[in-house]
N, C-alpha and C positions, 0 to 999 in steps of 0.2 A: 523455764521457770514454772514451777508448780504453784498454782494459786488455789485459794479456797473455792473460787468459782468453778473449778474443775470438778469438785466433789459435791455430792448431795448428802445431807444428813437427815435421816428420817427415823420414825419409830418402827422398831422391829417387833417388840413385845413390851410387856409392862415395864421392865427395867433394862431393856437392851436397845441400843441405838445402832442403826445401820449406816455405814459410810459407803456410798457407791459412786460411780462416775456419771457425770452429766454429759461428758464428751470424752472421746479417746484422745490422750495426749500425744499425738504424733507417733514417733518411732519408739517411745518409751516401752520397756518390757513391763507389762502390767503386774506380773507376779512379783518382780523385784520391787516395783513401786509400792505395792501393798505390804510386802514384808518390811520395807523401810518405814512406811507410815506406822505399822504396828509397833515397831521398835521405838519409834519416837513417842507414841502414845503411852507405852509402858514406862517411859522415863519419869512419869509422875505416879504417885500412889493413889490417885483419884479413882482408878478403875479396878473393879474386882477381876475382870478378865478382858483381854483383847485377843480376838481370834481372826487371823487373816485368811482370806479366800483368794481365788485366782483373780477376781476382778471386783472385790468388795471386802469389807471386814465388819465385824460386829464388836461393840463395846458394851460391856455389862457394868452397871453402876449400882451402888448401894442405896436403896430407897430409904433406909433409916438415917442416912447422912446427907442426902440431897434430894432434889425433886427433878422432874423431867425438864423443866425450863432451865434450871441452873446447870444441869448435866449437859444439855445442848449448848449452852453458852460457853461452858468450860471447854467442851470438845471443839467448838468452832474456833476458839482462841488457839488451841493447840494445833489445829489444822492450818491456821493462818501462819503459825510459827514454823511449820514444817518446811524444811529445805532439802529437797530430794537431790541426792548425788548418785548418779548411776554407778553401779558396781563395775570397777575397772579390773580388779584382780581376777585371775583364773579361778573358776569354781573348784572346790574340793570334789574329786571324783571317787566314789566308793564302788569297788568291784564286788558284785554279789554273785557267788556261785549258784547255779540253778540246775536241777535235774529235771529234764522234760519227760522222764519215763512215764508211761501211761498209768502206772499205779498212783502217781502223784498228780498227773494231768487229767483231772476228773472230766473235763469238758473237751478234750482234744479231739475225740471222735466226732462230736457235733461240729466242731470248728473245721475239721478236715472236709466234712460234707458241705457245710454252708458256704465256705470260702474257697472250695476246690484246691486245697493245699495238702501236702504230705506232712507227716510229723517232722521230718527234717526241714521242710520249708518253714514251718511255724517256728521251730527252734532257731533257725538261721536268721529269719526276719526279726524275731523278738530280741535276739542277742546282738544284732548288728548295729543297733542304735545306742546312743548315749542320751539318757533321759534327765530332764530338769525336774527338780522338786517344784511342783506347781502350787501345792498347798498341803497342809497336814490337818486331818480331821476325821470325821465319821466315828472312828474309834481311836484311842490314844496310840500315837505313833504310826498311824496309817498315812503314808505319803502318796499323794496323787502324782504320778510321774508321766511326763509327756514330752513330745507327742509320739503316739504309737504309729508305726507304719500303716498306711491306709489299707494295705492288704489284710491286716489283722483286725480291722474295725468290726466290732460285733455289739449287739445290744446286751444289756444286762439279762440275767435269768428272769423269767416271769415269776418264779417262786424261789426266793433266796434260801440258801442253806442255813440251818440253825446254828451249826457249830463247825467251823473250819479249823484244821490243824495249824498251829503257828508256823509261819514260814511259807504258807501257801501263796503262790503268785497268780494274780488274776488280771484279766483285761476286760474293759468295757468302754464302748465309744472309742475315743482316741487316747485313752489313758491306760496305764498299767500300774499295779500296786502290789505291795506285799502285806499280807495279814500278819503283822508283827506279833500280835497277841492271840491270833486265832479269833474265834467267835463267829457271829453271824455274818453272812456276806452274799451278795447277789452277783458278783463278778464271775466271769467264766475262768475256771482254774486251768492253767496250762503247765504247771510245774510246782516245785517246792525248793526252797533253799535250806541248807543245813546251818547257815550262818545265824547266830543268835543276835537279834537286832534290839534286844532289851536287856539291860544290866541294871538291876535295882540298886546296886552298890554305888553307882555313879551319881553325881549331882544331877546331870541330865541323863536319865537312863536310856534314852533312845539314841540309836546310832545314826539314823537318817534324820537330817535336820534341814531347815530352810536354807536355800541358796546352794545346796549341794547338787551334784549330778550323780546318777547311778548308771552303771554299766553291768549288764548281766553276762556271766561267763558260764557256758554249758559245761556240765560235768556228768560223768557216768554214774550209774547206780552204785558201783563199787566205791567210787570217789565220795559219793554222798555218805555211804556207810562208814567210811574211814575218816570223815571230816572231823 
């Protein structure tokens, strides 16, 4: 049973409240817990935005319609009413083709040196796991996927790149992720996918969603070009 006492509600900024954990709830999967809580909070029109993280979430409220005290009171009541049901059904697994060719894998040479791995080792390790969507954020549609094999654990770049090509696949810490829309990024790039992960014509334009799992499938340079 999930109770209000499990969570802490605190100020994050002028009109944003943070919900974090006061204690870890046993064997509960934290990612799923916060995804579920975020869905519950979105069931009301009170909040401008609810953004779930791996072990916390933020709630943005409208300062022109409420104040800090009332927002906290309303949020506390919603959390009290939250009844977490662990997800039982199998997750939807998305297979993502990826080319580990060095022209796409901008940081693979550094990774080979720092982690004493060959290009084939890196491709096999990265594609051998099925990753859970841990959170979505940083840029629209960017999914934090985990957990990465320990052999591939690396720190972020000290100087992030200004503009990555859409579909670039990176790793940092024990996470991997795809730069769906491209843009700036400090993760180490080990390949690229030709799969379009954004479709502006759809109601939800992003293909990778909460509670999904992702499996990478290695493809050749020729397969990439013909995708």
